[in-house]
N, C-alpha and C positions, 0 to 999 in steps of 0.2 A: 429655775430649773425647767419649768414646763416649756419655756420658749426655746431652749437649746434642743430638747427632744424633737420639737416640731420642725426646727430648721434642718436637722439631720434627716428627717423624714422626707423633706422636700428634695434634698440632694439625692437621696436614694431613689426617689420616684423619677427624677430627671435622668439619672444614670440608667435606670431600668428602661425608660422610654427610648433613650439613645441606643442602648444595646438592641432592643427590639427592632428599631428602625434599621440599624446596621444589618441585622440578620435578614430582614425582609428584602433589602436591597441586594444582598449577596445571593439569596435564593433566586431572585429575578435575573441577575446577571448570569448565573449558571445555565439558564435555559439557552443562552445565546453562544456559549462556548462550543467550539467544534470538538466532536468526539474523535479521538485518535484510536484506530483499531488496526490490527494486522491485516495485510492484504491476503495472505495465505494462512489459513488456519491448519497448518501442518507442521509436524516436527521435522526439522532439517535432517535429522538422522534417518528418517524414513524415506527420504528422497534418494533414489539410486539411479534415476534417469530423468531426463527432461528433453522436451522437444520445443523448438522455437520455429515458428512459421510466419512468413509474410508473403502473401500472394501465392505464387507457385513454388517459392524457394523455402526449403526446410532443412533443419539440421537436428539430429538427435544425438545426445551424448549420454553415456551410461557408465556406471561405476562397475568395474570388473577387477576382482581381486583387491588390489590396493591403489589403483589409479583410474582416472576417468579416460575413456576412449570414445572414438566416434562409432556410432552404430553403422552397419553396412549401408552403402558401399563405400563410404568415405574412409580415407586413410590419413595417416599423419599423427603427430604427437600433439596432445592437448596440453596447453599451458596451465599448470595447476593454479597459478595466481588468478587467471581468468575465471576458473571455477570457484575459487574462494571469494572473489569479488561478486560473482553471481549469487552464491549462497548467502553471503552476508548482506549484500545491498539490494537484492531483488526479493529473495525468498523471505528475508526477515524485515522487509520494508513495511511501512505503515501508510495508511490512507487517512485522509481527513474528511471534511464534508463533501457533499456531492454537488456537481456543477449543473446537471440537468437530468431529466428522465424522459426527454422527448427524442424519439428515434430520428426525427427529421434533422436534428442537430448533431448527429453522430459524425457526419463529415467534417463539421467545424472543429471537432475534437480529435479527428483522425483515428476514430475507433470503430470504423465500419470493418466488415470482414475483409474488404479489399485494401484499405489503408492501414489498418492496425496490425500490430505484431502480436501473434498468439503465443502464449507461454503455457505449456502443460507440464506440470510436475507429476512424476510417476514413481510408483514402487513396483518394479517389474513391468508388467503390461497394464497394470491398473492405474488409471489416471486419478491422482489424489486431488488435484485442483487445476483449474484452467482460468486464464484471464486474458483479455485483449488490452494491449498497451498502445496508447496513442500519444504522439508527440505534441507537446504544448507549443503553440506559436507565440503565446504571450509571455511565457516564463522560461528562462534557461535552467531553473532549479527544480522543476517538477514536471510530471507527466500526468496523463489521464488514464484511467483504467475502467474497464467494464467487464462484468462477469457474463458469460454466455447466456444465462437464463435470467438476467436481471437488467431491467431497462435503465437503471441509474448509472451515471458517469461520475466516478469518484476522482478526487485529486490526490496525488501521491505526495509524500514528504520529500522524496528524492527523485532525481532524474534517472529512471530505470533504464532507459534506452542506452545510457552510457555503459551499462554492464551486460548487455545482451545483444545478440545479432543472429539473424537467420543464416548467415554465411559462415561456412566452415573456416575460411581464412581468418576470421576474427578470433577463433578459438585456438589457432596454431601459434 
């Protein structure tokens, strides 16, 4: 009987060591996983205007009564599906790891003030959030973003530039 108790003890010890090693490996792997976070830390319901600017061209859309309209001086009817796409795919989009934090590489990622597209989310006249979006040359499925007061360039999970434009004709 004494031999059977000791053989079970060996199996339990080997199992405990295997579980411990598995946990250690899992914890080390978690350090290298990319963290996925929201680009804009705003509630979509609070956004009642937004401005998109690239270079000297800019468009501002605002929510009036029950529909989205162009702010002055632009006229025309805004297509609601374009607004829905913007709110669902840009405002609710997520970012992953960062590509660089060196300002001299901003041109490579198209996120300089001249090359990038600036998106400002507003509640009335108050700017809730702002981000500069740059086109990825390497991937058709993602873009790069940079916050105005942050040197880091982040990678987006979606192609944001498909859902926004600084030209009013895009929104009509």
